[in-house]
N, C-alpha and C positions, 0 to 999 in steps of 0.2 A: 840658829840653826837655818832658818829660812833665809836670812839676808845674807848668809855666805854661800847659799846656792843660787841665789837671784842673780843673772847677769853673769855667769860664768861660762864660758865656753868649754866644751869637750871636745878636745884634738884626738883624733885616732890617726895615727900615721898611715900612709898608704903603704901597700906592700910593693915592692921593686918594680914589680910588673905593671902595676897601675900608675905607679909615679913617672915610670920612664914613659908610658904610653899619654897620661894626659897631663903633665907637667915638664918634660924634658923636651927642650928643643930639638934633639937628635931626633927625636921621633918623627920630626916633621917631614920625612921623606916617605914614609908609611901613609902618612895623613893626605900627603900631594897627590899620591898613586890613587888613594880612594876619591878624594876631591876631585883630580881630574875625571874619573869616571861618572859619578854622581854630576858633575857639571855638564859633561857634554850629553848626558842623559836629558838633563832639564832643559839645556839649551837647545837642543835638538827639538824635543817635544814643544817647547815655546815657540822657536822660529816656524815649525810647520803649521802651528794654530796663528801665527801673526801674520803668516803670508797666504792664511785661508779667508776667503770671504765669509764663510760661515761661523767662524769665531771672532774674526775682526773685519769690520768693512760694513758692507752694502746689506750682508745677510747676518750681521753677526747676532749671536744668540742661537741660531739654528742648529749648531752643531752642539752644544751643549744642553740643548732642547731635546735631542735626539739621545744623547747620554743619559739624560735625567728621567726621559720615558722610560728607557731600557732598566734603571734602577728601579722605578715605582713598579714595572711589570713582574720584575723579581720579587720585590716585596709584596705584590698581591698573590703571588703563587706560594709565599713563605719560604721564599729562598734566598740566602745571603744578605739581604738588606733588612734591618731591624725596623720595626714600626716607627718609632721616633724619629730617625734619620729618613724615612720617606716623608712622614710628615713634615719635617723641616724641607726637604727639598721642593716637596708639592706646593708648599705655604710661602716658603721665603726665596727658593731659588729660582723655580721656574717662573713666577711672575716678574722676576729680575733678570732674567736669562741674559738679556745683553749687557748688563753691568758684570754679572760674574763670568761672562765668556771672556770680556776685554782681562777680568782680574785673573782669571787662569790664566790665558795666554802671555800677559805681560809678566805675571807673577812667576811663570815658568820659566821664562827666560831670564829675568832679572835673579833668580835663584841660581841658575846655571852660571850666569856670568859673576856672580859674587863667589861661588865655589872655585870658577875656573881661576879668577884673579885673586882668591885669597883673601878677600876685602870683606871684611863682616862676617867670617865665614860661620861661627857660630849661629849668628842671627840669619843667615842664608838657608844654612842647613837646617834650621829650626823650622822655617817656614815651608822649605821641600819636603820634611817628614810630616808637617801639618797638612799639606797637600796630599801626600802619601796616605794618610790616615783617612781623608775625606774620600778619597777614591776607594779605600778599602772598605769604609763603610757603605759605599754606594754598589758594592759587590763587584768591584772589579780588581780581579786578583793580579795578573801580568807580572810585571817586575816589580810592583808596589812593596810587598814584604820585605825584600832585598833591600831596595832603595831606602824604606824606612828605617831598617835596622841600622846600615851604613851612615845615615843621615844622624841618627839618634847617637852613634859613637862619635861621629864629629863634632855634635852639639856638647858632648862630655869634654872633648879635647879642645874646646874653643880657645884656649889660651896659646896652644902651639901647631894647631891644624893647619893656620893660615902663615906659620913659619916660612915656607917658602912660596911667598905671595905678598901681598900689599899689608896684610895685617902685621908684620913684621915691624912696621912703621907707624902704621894707622894707630894699632892700639896703644903703642907709649905714648902718641901724640893725643889721642882722644881721653886716656884716662879711662877711671871708671867711675861710675857715681857714686860708689862707695869710697873712693880715695881720689879725690880731684887734685890732690898733690902731685899725682903719677904724672902730670904735664909737664911739670918744669924738672927735665931731666933726670927723672927717675927712670933709671934703665935697668928695673927688676926684670923685665920681660927676656930682655938680653942677655942677664946673667946666667 
């Protein structure tokens, strides 16, 4: 009995709405609108940081240091920032503020570019959601909850979210690690 169970996949079919949103290329127009909104938000935020010397340039790290000190102040008052995250910010990010500053500025810009171009859309959305979660942990509400939710939806729709973008050609060309044969003429994405 145990041998029969071992290695079996359990396949539960998607409901029609989930199937349409996450597997059907016709939903690509919905994801295009969401992608462009998110992409604009990220590329705009990243561009402002890249062109600000307090984030990238002669004073790199100063902008991020101010942000971190604000988060640490919230943690000290017992508001909005948990102790473990404050410890991470104080001991890991603050001493390396210049490096993290460049990572944030260029990371935001690259996430936005990936989403707008529809190139490696799921990966771009994942890193956008990761940054949103980091900002939320640091006590910054703003648009982060909305952007986080939209980004996680795009991560779920990675197969079709970039259909109206470069992923239409990039994903079939790159294939997937679990199916390397998809590089050679397998048109399953376009079907």
